[in-house]
C-alpha positions in Angstrom: 58.2 169.8 98.6 60.9 170.1 101.2 63.3 173.1 101.1 66.2 170.7 101.4 66.1 167.0 100.5 66.5 164.1 102.9 70.1 163.4 103.9 71.8 160.2 105.1 70.7 159.5 108.6 72.0 155.9 108.9 75.5 154.9 107.7 76.2 152.3 106.6 72.6 151.5 105.6 72.7 148.0 107.2 74.2 149.2 110.5 71.3 148.2 112.6 71.2 144.7 111.1 74.8 143.9 112.0 75.3 146.1 115.1 75.2 143.0 117.3 78.3 141.5 115.7 80.1 144.9 116.0 79.2 145.1 119.7 80.6 141.5 120.2 83.9 142.6 118.5 84.5 145.5 121.0 82.6 148.4 119.5 80.1 150.3 121.6 77.4 152.9 121.2 78.1 156.5 122.0 75.3 159.0 122.4 76.9 162.1 120.9 75.3 165.3 122.0 75.9 168.0 119.3 76.1 171.7 119.5 72.7 173.3 118.7 71.5 172.5 115.2 74.7 170.7 114.2 73.3 167.1 113.8 73.3 167.1 110.0 76.7 168.7 109.8 78.1 166.0 112.1 76.5 163.3 110.0 78.1 164.6 106.9 81.5 164.6 108.6 80.9 161.0 109.9 80.1 159.8 106.4 83.3 161.3 105.1 85.2 159.7 108.0 83.4 156.4 107.5 82.3 156.3 111.1 79.0 154.3 111.6 76.1 156.3 113.0 72.3 156.6 113.2 70.3 159.8 113.8 66.5 159.3 113.2 65.3 162.0 110.8 61.6 162.7 110.3 59.7 165.0 108.0 58.1 168.0 109.8 55.3 169.9 108.0 54.4 173.5 108.9 52.7 176.6 107.4 54.9 179.5 106.3 53.8 183.0 107.2 52.4 183.3 103.7 50.2 180.3 104.2 52.1 177.7 102.1 52.7 174.3 103.5 56.4 173.7 103.9 58.3 170.6 105.1 61.7 170.0 106.4 63.7 167.0 107.7 64.6 167.3 111.3 66.2 165.0 113.9 63.7 163.1 115.9 65.9 163.4 119.0 67.2 167.0 119.0 71.0 167.2 119.4 71.6 163.4 119.5 73.5 161.3 117.0 74.3 157.7 117.9 77.8 156.6 116.9 78.9 152.9 116.9 82.6 152.2 117.2 85.6 152.3 119.3 87.4 155.1 121.1 88.9 156.2 117.8 85.4 156.6 116.3 84.4 158.7 119.3 87.5 160.8 118.9 86.8 161.4 115.2 83.3 162.6 116.1 84.6 164.9 118.9 87.1 166.6 116.5 84.5 167.7 114.0 83.7 170.9 116.0 80.0 169.8 116.1 80.0 167.9 119.4 79.4 169.1 122.9 79.9 165.8 124.6 79.8 162.0 124.1 78.2 159.6 126.5 79.0 155.9 126.4 75.8 153.8 126.3 75.7 151.1 129.0 73.5 148.5 127.3 74.4 148.5 123.6 72.1 145.6 122.7 69.1 147.3 124.2 69.9 150.6 122.4 70.3 148.7 119.1 66.8 147.1 119.6 65.3 150.5 120.5 66.9 152.3 117.5 65.9 149.5 115.1 62.3 149.9 116.4 62.4 153.6 115.8 63.9 153.1 112.3 61.2 150.6 111.5 58.4 153.1 112.5 60.0 155.8 110.4 60.4 153.6 107.4 56.6 152.9 107.3 56.1 156.5 106.2 53.4 157.4 108.7 53.8 160.8 110.6 56.0 160.2 113.6 55.7 162.5 116.7 58.6 162.9 119.2 57.6 162.1 122.7 59.8 163.9 125.4 59.0 161.7 128.4 57.8 158.2 128.8 54.5 157.5 130.5 53.2 154.3 132.1 50.7 152.4 130.1 49.8 149.1 128.6 52.5 147.2 126.7 51.0 146.0 123.3 51.9 144.4 120.0 50.1 145.6 116.9 48.3 142.7 115.2 47.1 144.3 112.0 47.5 147.5 110.0 50.6 149.3 108.7 52.5 148.7 112.0 51.8 145.0 112.3 54.4 143.2 114.5 55.6 146.4 116.2 55.6 146.5 120.0 55.2 149.5 122.3 53.1 151.2 124.9 49.6 152.7 124.1 49.3 156.3 125.2 46.6 159.0 124.8 47.6 162.3 123.2 45.0 165.0 122.3 42.2 162.4 122.3 44.1 160.1 120.0 45.3 156.6 120.8 49.0 156.3 119.9 51.7 153.7 119.9 54.8 154.8 121.8 58.2 153.3 120.9 60.9 154.3 123.3 64.6 154.7 123.4 65.2 153.9 127.1 68.7 155.3 127.2 67.4 158.8 126.4 64.0 158.4 128.2 62.5 159.7 125.0 60.6 158.0 122.2 58.3 158.5 119.2 54.7 157.8 118.7 52.4 157.1 115.8 48.6 157.2 115.4 46.9 153.8 116.0 43.4 154.6 114.5 43.3 151.8 112.0 45.3 149.1 113.9 44.3 146.2 116.0 46.5 145.7 119.1 46.9 142.8 121.6 48.2 143.1 125.2 51.6 141.7 126.0 51.8 140.0 129.4 
């Protein structure tokens, strides 16, 4: 059982479904870089200010010094919260005393697709591993298994075959184990 329960990491819950229409109406994505370990505090402020955001949160399991298995919910991309809105939304985020800087994202549609893919991986419930840097590899689509329909790059980590889904803006991503999946190459 986690020490603290899971908190809101996507507000509103259907943000990634209608982000395209918000982008068409003049909103833009901001990659908000938080002060150290202030992601959840910023997210709580953004919910109360009704500012749309997404910060992928994953469960991390570890052993305590006493040998018990503990779990906690941590941001997949340390120090980053993605805010969707106008200059006023960015200003609201900046005034929370949780933010170091905000970077406007150049290609909002691409970031929306990347974040939706990450959200989809997390929602399956399989263990997701952060990947700090992207590596070249074969682009694939999963044909069967719990990740059917997902696209990404196959990588090798510690002798395991993994599916890497990337957020190109950050040059980071997340990977999941592909042991029981069938993949096909995308040309």
